[in-house]
C-alpha positions as CSV (number, residue, x, y, z in Angstrom):
1,M,-37.1,-39.7,93.9
2,K,-35.2,-36.8,95.3
3,I,-34.2,-33.5,93.9
4,H,-30.5,-34.5,93.4
5,E,-31.6,-37.5,91.4
6,L,-33.5,-35.4,88.8
7,K,-31.8,-35.0,85.4
8,K,-31.9,-31.9,83.2
9,K,-33.8,-32.1,79.9
10,N,-31.7,-32.6,76.7
11,C,-28.5,-33.0,78.8
12,S,-26.9,-36.4,77.9
13,K,-23.2,-35.6,78.2
14,T,-21.2,-33.3,80.4
15,R,-18.4,-31.2,78.9
16,K,-14.9,-32.5,79.3
17,R,-12.8,-30.4,81.7
18,V,-9.4,-30.2,80.1
19,G,-6.1,-29.0,81.6
20,R,-6.8,-30.6,85.0
21,G,-3.9,-33.1,85.1
22,I,-2.9,-36.2,83.3
23,S,-5.1,-38.5,85.4
24,A,-8.2,-36.5,84.6
25,G,-7.8,-37.5,80.9
26,G,-7.4,-34.1,79.4
27,G,-4.1,-32.9,80.9
28,M,-0.7,-31.8,79.5
29,T,-1.6,-30.3,76.1
30,A,-5.3,-30.3,76.8
31,G,-6.3,-31.6,73.4
32,R,-4.5,-28.8,71.5
33,G,-1.7,-30.9,70.0
34,T,1.9,-29.8,70.6
35,K,3.4,-26.4,70.1
36,G,2.4,-23.9,67.4
37,Q,0.2,-20.9,67.2
38,R,-3.1,-22.7,67.8
39,S,-1.9,-24.4,70.9
40,R,-1.3,-21.1,72.7
41,S,-3.8,-19.4,75.0
42,G,-5.6,-16.4,73.5
43,F,-5.3,-17.8,69.9
44,N,-7.5,-15.9,67.5
45,L,-7.1,-15.6,63.7
46,P,-9.2,-13.3,61.4
47,R,-11.3,-15.2,58.9
48,K,-9.5,-13.6,56.1
49,F,-6.1,-14.9,57.2
50,E,-4.5,-17.2,54.7
51,G,-1.3,-18.3,56.5
52,G,0.7,-15.2,55.7
53,Q,-0.3,-15.1,52.0
54,T,-1.9,-11.8,50.9
55,P,-5.6,-12.3,51.5
56,L,-8.0,-12.4,48.6
57,I,-9.7,-9.2,49.9
58,M,-6.5,-7.3,49.6
59,R,-5.6,-8.8,46.2
60,L,-8.8,-7.7,44.5
61,H,-8.9,-4.2,43.0
62,K,-10.8,-1.5,44.7
63,M,-13.6,0.3,43.0
64,P,-13.1,4.1,42.6
65,G,-15.4,6.7,44.1
66,F,-18.0,6.2,46.8
67,K,-21.6,5.3,46.9
68,S,-24.0,7.6,48.8
69,H,-26.8,5.9,50.7
70,Q,-28.9,9.0,50.4
71,A,-31.5,8.9,47.7
72,D,-31.1,11.2,44.7
73,A,-33.4,14.2,44.5
74,C,-36.3,14.2,42.1
75,E,-35.8,16.6,39.2
76,V,-38.6,19.0,38.9
77,S,-38.6,21.0,35.6
78,L,-39.9,24.5,35.1
79,E,-42.1,23.1,32.4
80,T,-43.8,20.8,34.9
81,I,-44.3,23.8,37.3
82,S,-45.8,25.9,34.5
83,K,-48.3,23.1,33.7
84,R,-49.4,22.4,37.3
85,Y,-49.3,25.8,39.0
86,K,-51.2,29.0,38.4
87,N,-50.0,32.6,38.8
88,G,-49.1,33.7,42.3
89,E,-49.1,30.2,43.8
90,V,-46.4,28.9,46.2
91,V,-44.1,26.1,45.2
92,S,-43.3,24.1,48.4
93,M,-42.5,20.5,49.2
94,Q,-46.0,20.0,50.5
95,S,-47.6,21.5,47.3
96,L,-45.3,19.3,45.1
97,I,-46.6,16.2,47.0
98,E,-50.2,17.3,46.8
99,R,-50.1,17.8,43.1
100,G,-48.4,14.3,42.6
101,I,-45.1,15.7,41.2
102,I,-43.1,13.9,43.9
103,K,-43.9,11.2,46.5
104,K,-44.0,11.8,50.2
105,G,-40.5,11.4,51.8
106,D,-38.7,12.1,48.5
107,R,-36.3,15.0,48.0
108,A,-36.7,17.4,45.1
109,K,-34.8,20.1,43.2
110,I,-36.2,22.5,40.7
111,L,-34.0,22.5,37.6
112,N,-34.0,24.9,34.6
113,S,-35.4,22.8,31.9
114,G,-38.3,24.3,29.8
115,E,-39.9,27.7,30.2
116,L,-41.5,29.3,33.2
117,K,-44.8,30.7,32.0
118,V,-46.4,31.5,35.4
119,K,-45.5,33.8,38.3
120,I,-44.7,31.6,41.3
121,R,-43.1,31.8,44.7
122,I,-40.5,29.2,45.8
123,E,-40.4,28.3,49.5
124,G,-38.3,25.6,51.0
125,V,-37.5,23.8,47.8
126,P,-33.9,23.7,46.6
127,A,-33.5,25.1,43.1
128,S,-30.6,25.5,40.7
129,K,-28.8,28.9,40.5
130,S,-30.2,29.5,37.0
131,V,-33.7,29.0,38.3
132,L,-33.2,31.4,41.2
133,K,-31.7,34.0,38.7
134,L,-34.7,33.5,36.4
135,V,-37.1,34.0,39.3
136,E,-35.3,37.2,40.4
137,K,-34.9,38.5,36.9
138,N,-38.7,38.2,36.2
139,Q,-39.3,39.8,39.6
140,F,-41.0,36.7,41.0
141,V,-40.7,36.3,44.8
142,S,-38.5,33.4,46.0
143,T,-37.4,32.3,49.4
144,N,-35.2,29.3,49.5
145,S,-35.3,29.2,53.4
146,G,-31.5,29.1,53.6
147,K,-31.2,25.6,52.2
148,K,-28.2,24.8,50.1
149,P,-28.9,23.5,46.6
150,I,-28.7,19.8,46.1
151,N,-25.9,18.7,43.9
152,K,-26.9,15.8,41.6
153,K,-24.2,13.6,40.1
């Protein structure tokens, strides 16, 4: 046995070389039939193409609006903060996670629902305008670290 007599594994049939003359067995139209769009070189049709008819994708109505891939912020109420925090404590994302109000990796926003019964300081947590006004009115210290408030739909 010689190297040129060895056969490749799983190779039982060689591909047919078309377009190499009539005598080669695949000449003239090279197995493409005669004339038409599909017989031409570079033929490519999109999967949605329906022979010139308006495709189903275009016939169906479009849904209004747009869906955000960003997760909604967890709503943290003033009532929850009053129950879980003491006077003079700092409300930050880390402290919200430690107290089990939100989960790690979640976004949060403090909303004005309930009454604020403790003096707190807000740092790095987005809050509604009414909460910020309430904190300033009651002379509590708040720093929102320049973050814009999160708008919830």
